[in-house]
N, C-alpha and C positions, 0 to 999 in steps of 0.2 A: 351538575345536573344529575339528578338521581336516575338510576336505571333499575332500582329495586321496586317491584310492584308493591303497592299498599294493600291490594286486595286482588281478587280475580281480574285479569285483564279485561278491559272493555273491548268488545268486538266492533271493528270498524269496517264500513263499506266505503270505498272511494268511488265516486261517480265522476267520470271523465278521466281518461287514462293517457292524456297527452303530456306535454312538458310539465305543466303545473301539477298534474297528478303524480308524476314521478317525483317532483320536489316534495310533495306531501308524504309520499311513501317513504322517502329517505328519512324524513323527520320522525314520522310515526314509528318506524322500525327501531329507532334509538330509545324509545320509551317502553319499558317493560309493562307499564300500566295500559298499553294499547296493543291490540293484535289485529292485523289486517286479515279479514276473513272473506271479503268479497270485493271484486273489481267489476264496475259496471260501465259499459260503453256500447253505443249502437254500432261501433266498428269493431268486429271481432279481432282484427289484427292488432288494434290498440290494447285490448285486454290481454292478448297473448304476450305482447312485448313487455307489458308491465308485470305480468305474472312471472315471466322468465326472469326479469330483473329482481323481483322480490325473492324468488326462490334461489337464484344463483348468486347474485351480487350481495343482496342483503342477508342471505342465509337464514330465511325463515320459511315456515311451511307455505306451500303454494296455495294462494287463496282461490276461491271459486270465481268463475268468470260468467258474467251475465249480461244480457242486452237491455235490462231494465231493472228498476228498483223492486218492482213487485215480484219479479222472479227471484231476486236475491233474498228478499224477506221471506219468501215461501221456502227457500232452501236452507238458509242458515240463520241462527239468531244474530241480530245486529243491534248494538247499543247506540252507536254513533255513526251518522252519515256525513261524509265529507264531500262537498260539492265543488268540483274543479272543471266544470264545463264552460263553454263560451258564456260570456256574461249575461246575454239575453235569455238564457235558459235557467238562471239561478233560482228565480222565484218559483217557477213551476215545479222544480225538483224539491226545493225546500218545503213547499206546500205538501207535496206527496210524503216526504219524510216525517213532517210534523203530524200529518194525519195518521201516520202509523205509530205515533208517540215515541219518536226517536229524538235523541240529542242531535244537534246539527251544527256543523261548521261550514261556512260559506266563504269561498275565495272572494277577494276583492274584484271589482266593486260589488256592492250588494245586488244591483241590477243595473240596467241601462235606462230605465224610466222611473220617475218618482212615484207614479201612480201604483205600479207594481211593488215598488220598494215600501211604500206606505202600507200596502196590503200585507206584506210579509212581516212588517213591524207589528201590525195588529195580531197576526197569527203567533208571532214570537212572544208577545206579551201574554197571550192566553196560554201558550205552552209553558212559559215560565211559572205561571200560577199553578201548573200541574207538576212543577219540579223539573221540567226539561231545561236544558242549557242550550242556548242558541248564540253563537258567536260568529263574527265576521273577521276574516284575517286582516289584521293590521299589525303585522309582526314587528314593524319598526318601533312601535310603542314600547316594545320590550327590550330594545337595544339599550345597553348601559348608558350610552351618550344621551339618548332621548330621555331616559328616566331622569338623569341628572338635570337636564335643561328644563324639563317639564316641572320638576319639583321646585327649581329656582324661580321659574316664572310664576307658579301658583302660590308660592310662599312669600313672594315679594322681595326676593334677594336681588332682583334686577331693578328694584324701585318701580316707578310707573312704567308699564310697558308702552313703548313708543312706536315700534315697528318691527318688520321682519322682511327678509328676502329669501325666496325659495326658488331654486333653479334646478330643473332636470334637463341636462344638456346631453341627450343621447342620440345615437344613430341607429336607424333600422333600414336595412337594404330594401330595394324593391322586391327582391326574392322573398323577404320576410312577409310582406303583404300578399304576395302571390301564392304563398304556401298553403293558404286555407281560404275557402270561399267566404268565411265569416269575417276574416280580418279586414279591417278598414271599412266596415259597414256600420251605419247608424243602428240597424236593427239588432245585430248580435254583438258587435264590439262596443257600441254605445258612444263612440267617439274615438279620438286618436291619442295624441301625446298627453292630453290632460286626463282623460278617462282611463286609458289602458296603462300608460307608463307613469303618469304623475299623481294618481289618486292617493298613493301612500304618502307622498310629500304634502299634498293638500291636507290629508288627515293629520299629519304632524303639525302643520302650521296652525290648524284650528285647535288642536290639543294644547299647543303652547300659548296661543294668543286669545283664545276664548271665542265667544259667539260672533259670527260675522253679521254685519248690518247691510252692507252694500257692495256690489261687485260691478266692475266695469272692465270689459275685455275686448280684445281683437284676436282673431284666428286667421290662419292662412294655410293653404296647401302649396308648398313651394318646391319640394324636392322629390315628389313621388307621383306616380300615375296610377290610374285604374282603382282609386280609392275614393270614398265619399267624404272622409273625415279630414281633420287638420293634422298637419305635421309640425306646426308652430303655433303657439298661443302665448299671449301675455295678458296679464290682468292686474288690476289693483283691487285690494280688498280692505274695506274699512270695518273695524271691529267695535263692539259695544264700548270697550274701554277707551276708544278714541285712537287706538293704534292703527297704523296704516302699513300694509304689506304689499310687496310686489311678487307676483307669481309668474314664472316663466317655465314653459315645458315644450320640448321639441324632440322629434325623432329625426331631425334634419341637421344635426351638429356633427358632421363627420370629423374624426372617426369615432366619436362618442366620448364625452368627458364625464365628469362626476355629478352626483346629486349633492347640492350644497344648500344648507339652511342656516340663516342667520337670525338671531333674536336679539333685539336691542331694547334697552330701558334706560331710565334716568340714572341708575346706579350700577349698570352692568350690561354685558353682552356675551353672547356665545356663538360659536360657529361649529356646525357639524358638517363634515365633508365625507361623503360615502360611508355614512353610518358611524364615523369615528369622531370623537370630540377633539377638534383641532384647536379651539380656543375657548377659554371660559374666564371671565373676570367679573366678580361681584364685589363692590366696594364695602368695606367695613368701617365702623365709626372711628377707630384709632389708626386707620390707614394713613400712611404718609401721602401728602398731596402729590399728585402726578403719578402715583404708582399704578401701573397697568399690567402688572405681572400676570402671565398666563398661569392660571390656577388649575388647568385641566389635569395635569399629572397627579394632583392631590385628590382628585375626585373619582377617577376611574383607573383600572389597572392598565399595565403596558399594552395588553392585547386589545384594549378598547381605545387606544390612541392611533394615530396614523401609523400604518405599517403593521397592523395587528394581524389577527388570524382570519381575515376575510378570504384569503386565497383557497384554503382547504375546502370548507363547506359552509361558508358564511350564510348562504341563502337558507340551507336546511337548519342552521343554528337558530336563525330568527324564528322560523316556524316552530322549532322545537320548544323555544321559550313560551310561545303562545299556547302550544298544546299542553305544556305543563300547567298553564293557567286554566285551561279548559278541564283537564283532569281534576285539578283542585276543586273547581266549581262543582263538577259532577259528584265527586266524593263527599264534599262538605255540604251539598245542598245549597250552594251559594250562587251568586251571579258571577259570570266571567268579567274580567277587567274590560273587555271590549264587547259591547252589546250591539244589537241591531240598531238601536236608536243612535248610537255613535256613528255607525256607518251611514245612516240616513242623512245626518248632517253633512258628512264629507261628500256624499253623492249630490246633495243639494247644492253645494258650492261648485262642484264640477258642472252640473247642469246650468247653474247661474252663469258660468263662463260662456257656455254655448248660447244661452238665451241672450245675454248681453251682446255677444258678437253678432248674433243674427239681427237683433233690433237696432244695433248701433248706438246704444245708450246704457247708462247704469241701471241696474235692477236691484230691487229690494230682496234681500235674502229671505225674509219672512214670507213674502209673496210667492217666491219660488217654492219654498218648503211647503206652503199651504196648497199649492197646486194651481195658482193663478195662470201659469203658463203651460199647463200640461198638454194643451191642444196645439201648441206652437210647433211647427215643423222647423227644426233648427237646420242651419246651413253653415257652410264653411266659406270664409272670405278668401281673398287673395286669388292668385292665378296658378294653375298647375302647369 
């Protein structure tokens, strides 16, 4: 990963200085093409903490601290706005940044409602016509294991795609949900285990298997209190190709296990476990009958197999890869690899899970995406 700037560094404003803002700052600080010049948060203590970290731990000049984007824009030149606020505020801030003609990166999910997400997709398309770059964080699309599996799925190495299994078996304590008034709310969190923790896995499932057609889901709140959203969800997804997938997401799997993705086809399969390529096999014409050799080691380096380099700063590394892509797009006047329209599809799948669980029946993906259920008040099944 290059740390040599290709031109004058792009000036970055981070909006939202909580845990996710810290993660972004760590990634941005590793790229000489980017320079953090402004931190924005309505809570002064949050900007102070992140400014201290940027200055002392990351060893770069202390950025300005502001309580709003307008104040930041008035004080310092900004090229790129990075939105790391609670999910329900993403579109409002993205709209403000795009109105100021800035490049924009939005943390997942795009928003918590499809109506607002469609609005920002329209604004992003208009901004792209002016040469602005708008990207939504889907850092796992840049993991070496994900790239290998996506290429194989898209190029036909797995034969006809037949199915997939995606499981996010995590644990979140009651203290986690109690730590912020926005956590566990439909309004600002947008959902629970699927929206907040599982959206990246949903994004990869869609990237691997293609356009969804129908979703059927059930959700429940089983291990937590004082929250509105689900801590367990299961769903089946049917794709245009005919492939069928199972999606499972939970924050009630103590003590917290791995994220596991399986992709299956008529001539091959792959397994990704916690971002590492655990198994890969694609049949070749001259292959000996019955050969199911694990080919993973031939496709990625040792650090991208189980037991790789996740422990040090794996989360920042994923964001770093995507920021390199964003910088490339800005410098080249090109589109980023992950656009708002990609995030819109993933968000629609998540919303379809909640809509299906609320209605107690399968729902059409196209109808969800088009807004047929925008007025439906989703609920969580099960007993708390």
